[in-house]
Structures are given as C-alpha cells and as structure tokens.
C-alpha positions in Angstrom: 0.0 0.0 0.0 1.4 3.4 -1.0 1.9 6.1 1.7 -0.7 8.3 0.0 -3.4 5.6 0.5 -2.3 4.9 4.1 -2.3 8.4 5.4 -5.2 10.9 5.4 -3.7 14.2 4.0 -6.0 16.4 6.2 -5.1 14.5 9.3 -1.4 14.7 8.5 -1.6 18.5 7.7 -3.5 19.1 11.0 -0.8 17.2 12.9 2.0 19.1 11.2 0.3 22.4 12.2 -0.3 21.2 15.7 3.3 20.3 16.2 4.5 23.5 14.6 2.3 25.5 16.9 3.6 23.5 19.9 7.1 24.9 19.0 8.7 22.5 16.5 11.1 24.8 14.7 11.6 22.2 12.0 7.9 22.1 11.2 7.6 25.9 11.5 10.3 26.3 8.9 8.7 23.6 6.7 5.4 25.4 6.8 7.0 28.8 6.2 9.0 27.5 3.2 5.8 25.9 1.7 3.9 29.1 2.0 6.6 31.7 1.1 9.1 29.5 -0.7 12.7 28.8 0.2 15.1 31.7 0.0 17.4 31.8 -3.0 20.9 30.7 -2.2 23.7 32.9 -3.4 26.9 31.2 -4.5 30.1 33.2 -4.9 32.8 32.0 -7.3 35.9 33.7 -8.2 37.3 34.5 -11.6 40.2 32.1 -10.9 37.6 29.3 -10.0 35.9 29.8 -13.4 39.2 29.7 -15.4 40.4 26.7 -13.5 37.2 24.8 -14.1 37.3 25.7 -17.9 40.9 24.5 -18.1 40.0 21.2 -16.3 37.0 20.7 -18.6 39.2 21.4 -21.7 41.8 18.9 -20.4 39.1 16.2 -19.7 37.8 16.6 -23.2 41.3 16.5 -24.8 41.2 20.0 -26.3 44.4 21.3 -27.9 46.3 24.1 -26.1 45.0 26.6 -28.7 41.3 25.5 -28.2 41.8 25.5 -24.4 43.0 29.2 -24.6 40.1 30.0 -26.8 37.7 28.5 -24.3 39.4 30.4 -21.5 39.1 33.7 -23.4 35.4 33.0 -24.0 34.9 32.2 -20.3 36.6 35.4 -19.3 34.3 37.4 -21.6 31.3 35.7 -20.0 32.6 36.5 -16.5 33.0 40.1 -17.5 29.4 40.1 -18.8 30.1 40.2 -22.5 29.6 37.5 -25.1 31.3 39.1 -28.1 33.9 37.3 -30.1 36.7 38.8 -32.1 37.9 38.0 -35.5 41.2 36.6 -34.0 39.1 34.0 -32.2 38.0 32.4 -35.4 
C-alpha cells in the first residue's frame, strides 16, 4: 500500500500544524517554506575558479592548447558580462 493511501492528508496536515504551533522549529520552517518558498541561495565563485574549471574541462575533453586558450578567453568574456567574439578567435 502506498503512503498516499495509508495516510489521510488532512489529518497529516493538521498534525503538522499542531506540532509547529507547539514549538517545533523544523515544522515551522517547513510550513513557512511551503507558503513563502525557500530563500534563494547565493553562491560566490571567483574569476580564478571559473578559469580553473574551464581549463580542467578542456583537459578532460582532450582540447588542444589553442582550443583551451580560446575556451578560457570565452569564459573570461562571459565572466565580465560580454559575449562578443573577435575575428582573432575564429
């Protein structure tokens, strides 16, 4: 028997609210997150982290040194917010 069939959703919801109101911080957070949504997490990465990751991906894929540098330059452009390519990259 599936859990959905074994548990009455209304009874479960009432119990969750009851426990939350009794002070369960975990259930209070759960209810808040369900109503308001979880906060967006911000991740900080450095320029060097991006370049290192691009170099590692290029190595893993067997790119030539020239193609690796082209990929690094493209990544640097994206990090700076641009996506233009120059004639020398062709």
